[in-house]
RODO-2510 file (C-alpha; in nm, 4 decimals, decimal comma):
residues 88
     n   res          X          Y          Z
     1     x    17,5562    16,8522     0,0901
     2     x    17,5691    16,4919    -0,0110
     3     x    17,2534    16,4203    -0,1591
     4     x    17,3355    16,7194    -0,4260
     5     x    17,7208    16,5656    -0,4621
     6     x    17,5859    16,2230    -0,5561
     7     x    17,2806    16,3010    -0,7456
     8     x    17,0626    16,1280    -0,4588
     9     x    16,6293    16,1942    -0,5208
    10     x    16,3639    16,0101    -0,3581
    11     x    16,2165    15,8261    -0,6141
    12     x    15,9280    15,6593    -0,3831
    13     x    15,8188    15,6739    -0,0444
    14     x    15,5315    15,4495     0,1488
    15     x    15,5303    15,3553     0,4901
    16     x    15,7894    15,1454     0,6033
    17     x    15,9519    15,1403     0,2479
    18     x    16,1546    15,4205     0,0481
    19     x    16,3508    15,3961    -0,2858
    20     x    16,5553    15,6740    -0,3948
    21     x    16,7344    15,7365    -0,7290
    22     x    17,1667    15,7992    -0,7095
    23     x    17,2672    15,9851    -1,0606
    24     x    17,6424    16,0178    -0,9333
    25     x    17,6438    15,6326    -0,8664
    26     x    18,0244    15,5980    -0,9634
    27     x    18,1369    15,8340    -0,6640
    28     x    17,9723    15,5940    -0,4003
    29     x    18,1211    15,2254    -0,5608
    30     x    18,3789    15,1936    -0,2759
    31     x    18,1281    15,2998     0,0143
    32     x    17,8153    15,1645    -0,1073
    33     x    17,9165    14,8366     0,0106
    34     x    17,9519    14,9334     0,3962
    35     x    17,6597    15,1411     0,3706
    36     x    17,4246    14,8596     0,2929
    37     x    17,5983    14,6114     0,5254
    38     x    17,5938    14,8790     0,8375
    39     x    17,1730    14,9676     0,6828
    40     x    17,1407    14,5910     0,7109
    41     x    17,2685    14,5194     1,0462
    42     x    17,0333    14,7974     1,1950
    43     x    16,7521    14,6304     1,4023
    44     x    16,4840    14,8444     1,2837
    45     x    16,5952    14,7852     0,8612
    46     x    16,4730    14,4709     0,6952
    47     x    16,6744    14,4483     0,4172
    48     x    16,8484    14,6649     0,1660
    49     x    16,8699    14,6445    -0,2096
    50     x    17,0447    14,7839    -0,5058
    51     x    17,0058    14,7784    -0,8639
    52     x    17,2758    14,8973    -1,0382
    53     x    17,1180    14,9213    -1,3747
    54     x    16,8783    15,1414    -1,2160
    55     x    17,0622    15,3421    -1,0034
    56     x    16,8170    15,2592    -0,7367
    57     x    16,8632    15,1739    -0,3711
    58     x    16,5399    15,0573    -0,1696
    59     x    16,5264    15,0591     0,2066
    60     x    16,2891    14,8475     0,3735
    61     x    16,2343    14,9899     0,7231
    62     x    15,9995    14,9448     1,0434
    63     x    15,8077    15,2763     1,0064
    64     x    15,6977    15,2508     1,3699
    65     x    16,1108    15,3300     1,4535
    66     x    16,0891    15,6289     1,2372
    67     x    15,8770    15,7945     1,5931
    68     x    16,2026    15,7214     1,7814
    69     x    16,4332    16,0498     1,8108
    70     x    16,7385    15,7819     1,8830
    71     x    16,6162    15,5506     1,5770
    72     x    16,6096    15,8162     1,3417
    73     x    16,9407    15,9707     1,4793
    74     x    17,1521    15,6672     1,4271
    75     x    16,9666    15,6487     1,0891
    76     x    17,1132    15,9781     1,0174
    77     x    17,4898    15,8937     1,2233
    78     x    17,5353    15,5232     0,9504
    79     x    17,4803    15,8159     0,6609
    80     x    17,6952    16,0986     0,7575
    81     x    18,0076    15,8120     0,8316
    82     x    17,9739    15,7575     0,4518
    83     x    17,9450    16,1320     0,3688
    84     x    18,2119    16,3186     0,2785
    85     x    18,0002    16,6571     0,3289
    86     x    17,8265    16,6453     0,6483
    87     x    17,5550    16,6422     0,7598
    88     x    17,3811    16,4983     0,4821
***
């Protein structure tokens, strides 16, 4: 699974905000800008920030949208696009 390959772990999670730690950030260096761009272009994602010094990405999203199956599938599709090991 990609989460294991890249060492992705949820660092914190609260309504509308998730922060993940990426242990193997270097493996994502080429794809991360495109992933962030695709997430930022999603109507239910408010912002995405990355902190390379801490190997973290913070995603602010519309919490109400998480109840919509189509929204969740859209987000999964975005992440799978950048995963060599689909599904995530």
